VEXDREN-2710 file (C-alpha; in Angstrom, 1 decimal):
% VEXDREN-2710
k/r/px/py/pz
1/UNK/-17.1/-12.4/-191.2
2/UNK/-14.5/-12.2/-194.2
3/UNK/-13.2/-8.6/-194.5
4/UNK/-12.1/-6.1/-191.6
5/UNK/-14.7/-3.4/-191.0
6/UNK/-16.2/-1.3/-188.6
7/UNK/-17.2/-2.8/-185.6
8/UNK/-15.3/-6.2/-186.2
9/UNK/-12.4/-7.8/-183.7
10/UNK/-9.4/-8.4/-185.5
11/UNK/-6.5/-10.8/-184.4
12/UNK/-3.1/-10.1/-185.7
13/UNK/0.1/-11.4/-185.4
14/UNK/3.2/-8.4/-186.0
15/UNK/6.7/-7.2/-185.7
16/UNK/7.8/-3.4/-184.7
17/UNK/11.2/-2.7/-186.4
18/UNK/13.5/0.5/-186.2
19/UNK/14.7/2.7/-189.3
20/UNK/17.7/0.6/-189.0
21/UNK/15.8/-2.8/-189.1
22/UNK/16.2/-4.1/-185.8
23/UNK/13.2/-6.2/-184.1
24/UNK/11.9/-3.6/-181.3
25/UNK/9.0/-6.0/-180.5
26/UNK/7.0/-8.8/-181.7
27/UNK/4.3/-10.5/-180.6
28/UNK/4.4/-13.9/-179.4
29/UNK/0.5/-14.3/-179.5
30/UNK/-2.2/-13.2/-181.1
31/UNK/-3.4/-9.6/-180.4
32/UNK/-6.4/-9.0/-180.9
33/UNK/-8.1/-5.2/-181.2
34/UNK/-11.6/-3.4/-181.9
35/UNK/-11.7/-1.8/-185.2
36/UNK/-13.6/1.3/-186.1
37/UNK/-11.7/4.0/-184.4
38/UNK/-11.3/2.5/-180.7
39/UNK/-7.6/3.6/-180.5
40/UNK/-6.6/-0.1/-180.4
41/UNK/-4.1/0.6/-182.9
42/UNK/-2.1/3.2/-184.9
43/UNK/-4.7/4.7/-186.7
44/UNK/-2.4/4.4/-189.6
45/UNK/-2.2/0.8/-189.3
46/UNK/-5.8/0.6/-188.9
47/UNK/-6.6/2.1/-192.1
48/UNK/-4.4/-0.3/-194.2
49/UNK/-5.7/-3.2/-192.6
50/UNK/-9.7/-2.2/-193.2
51/UNK/-11.2/-4.7/-195.8
52/UNK/-8.5/-6.9/-195.3
53/UNK/-8.8/-11.0/-194.5
54/UNK/-7.5/-13.4/-192.6
55/UNK/-4.0/-14.7/-193.8
56/UNK/-3.3/-11.4/-195.5
57/UNK/-0.2/-9.6/-194.6
58/UNK/1.2/-6.2/-195.2
59/UNK/4.3/-4.0/-194.4
60/UNK/3.9/-0.5/-193.7
61/UNK/6.3/2.6/-192.5
62/UNK/5.4/4.7/-189.8
63/UNK/6.1/8.1/-189.8
64/UNK/6.8/9.7/-186.1
65/UNK/3.3/11.2/-186.3
66/UNK/1.7/8.2/-187.0
67/UNK/3.3/6.2/-184.2
68/UNK/5.1/7.5/-180.6
69/UNK/4.8/11.5/-181.6
70/UNK/7.8/13.3/-182.7
71/UNK/10.3/14.0/-180.0
72/UNK/9.8/16.8/-177.6
73/UNK/12.5/18.6/-175.4
74/UNK/10.3/20.1/-173.4
75/UNK/9.4/16.8/-171.9
76/UNK/13.1/16.5/-170.7
77/UNK/13.6/17.6/-166.8
78/UNK/16.1/18.0/-164.7
79/UNK/15.1/17.4/-161.0
80/UNK/17.1/17.4/-157.5
81/UNK/18.0/13.7/-156.4
82/UNK/15.9/14.3/-153.4
83/UNK/12.9/14.3/-154.9
84/UNK/13.7/10.5/-155.9
85/UNK/13.9/7.7/-153.7
86/UNK/17.6/6.4/-152.7
87/UNK/17.6/3.7/-154.9
88/UNK/16.8/5.6/-158.1
89/UNK/18.8/4.6/-160.9
90/UNK/18.7/5.1/-164.9
91/UNK/16.1/3.2/-166.5
92/UNK/13.5/3.3/-163.5
93/UNK/10.3/5.4/-164.8
94/UNK/8.0/7.7/-162.7
95/UNK/4.8/9.3/-163.2
96/UNK/4.6/12.3/-163.4
97/UNK/2.4/15.8/-164.1
98/UNK/3.5/18.2/-167.2
99/UNK/3.4/21.7/-166.4
100/UNK/-0.1/24.0/-166.9
101/UNK/-2.0/20.4/-167.8
102/UNK/-4.1/17.6/-166.2
103/UNK/-2.1/15.1/-168.0
104/UNK/0.0/12.2/-166.4
105/UNK/3.6/11.6/-168.3
106/UNK/5.8/8.3/-167.7
107/UNK/8.7/9.7/-167.2
108/UNK/12.4/7.8/-167.5
109/UNK/15.2/8.0/-165.5
110/UNK/18.0/8.8/-168.1
111/UNK/21.1/10.4/-166.5
112/UNK/21.7/10.7/-162.8
113/UNK/24.6/13.1/-161.9
114/UNK/25.6/16.0/-159.1
115/UNK/23.0/15.7/-156.9
116/UNK/20.5/16.1/-159.9
117/UNK/18.4/13.1/-161.9
118/UNK/17.8/13.8/-165.6
119/UNK/13.9/12.4/-166.5
120/UNK/12.9/12.0/-170.3
121/UNK/8.6/11.9/-170.6
122/UNK/9.2/11.1/-174.6
123/UNK/7.9/7.5/-175.4
124/UNK/11.2/5.6/-175.9
125/UNK/10.4/5.3/-179.6
126/UNK/9.4/9.1/-180.0
127/UNK/11.2/10.8/-183.3
128/UNK/11.3/7.6/-184.6
129/UNK/10.2/6.2/-188.3
130/UNK/9.1/2.4/-187.4
131/UNK/8.3/-0.5/-189.8
132/UNK/5.3/-2.5/-189.0
133/UNK/4.7/-5.9/-190.3
134/UNK/1.4/-7.9/-189.7
135/UNK/-0.5/-10.7/-190.8
136/UNK/-4.2/-10.8/-189.9
137/UNK/-4.9/-14.7/-188.2
138/UNK/-8.8/-13.6/-187.3
139/UNK/-11.8/-11.3/-187.9
140/UNK/-15.3/-11.8/-186.0
141/UNK/-18.2/-9.6/-185.3
142/UNK/-17.8/-7.7/-182.1
143/UNK/-20.3/-7.9/-179.4
144/UNK/-22.2/-5.2/-178.2
145/UNK/-20.6/-5.1/-175.2
146/UNK/-17.6/-4.9/-176.5
147/UNK/-18.6/-1.9/-178.8
148/UNK/-20.4/-0.3/-175.7
149/UNK/-17.0/-0.6/-173.8
150/UNK/-14.4/0.3/-176.8
151/UNK/-12.6/-2.8/-176.3
152/UNK/-12.2/-6.6/-177.1
153/UNK/-13.1/-9.0/-174.2
154/UNK/-12.0/-12.5/-173.3
155/UNK/-9.2/-14.7/-175.1
156/UNK/-6.5/-11.9/-176.4
157/UNK/-8.2/-8.8/-175.0
158/UNK/-9.4/-7.2/-172.3
159/UNK/-10.5/-8.0/-168.6
160/UNK/-12.3/-6.6/-166.4
END
């Protein structure tokens, strides 16, 4: 397996920077994903990885729509503090439904004042252009089970 293609397991190390060049996230260990449209990595990153080999590196700017989406002010809600635990604090996260939808969103508490709690269902990096840098560290053929499940098993992957 010399090149990344459909149904290969790709191992990478990566760094993610914000638009000001500040490091947001860095892989401490190798991260593996199943290549070929299984939503294991941002589609824009997967497209650039196609055909790459072990040892190759690249940098890519990700517009909000290619990363965590545009910022949606509809996902900011103000709720009565009585709906929350007594120890509610800024930074806590709660799952909640979206009106008119079956979707569950992870809301982060952003402010508490006057008996009200402000929660934001946007991903913290929504609306931001991000810079992704990665190096391919391994490529192998996916097993039938991995392809059937749509994700990597074993070391660096998903465990059942």
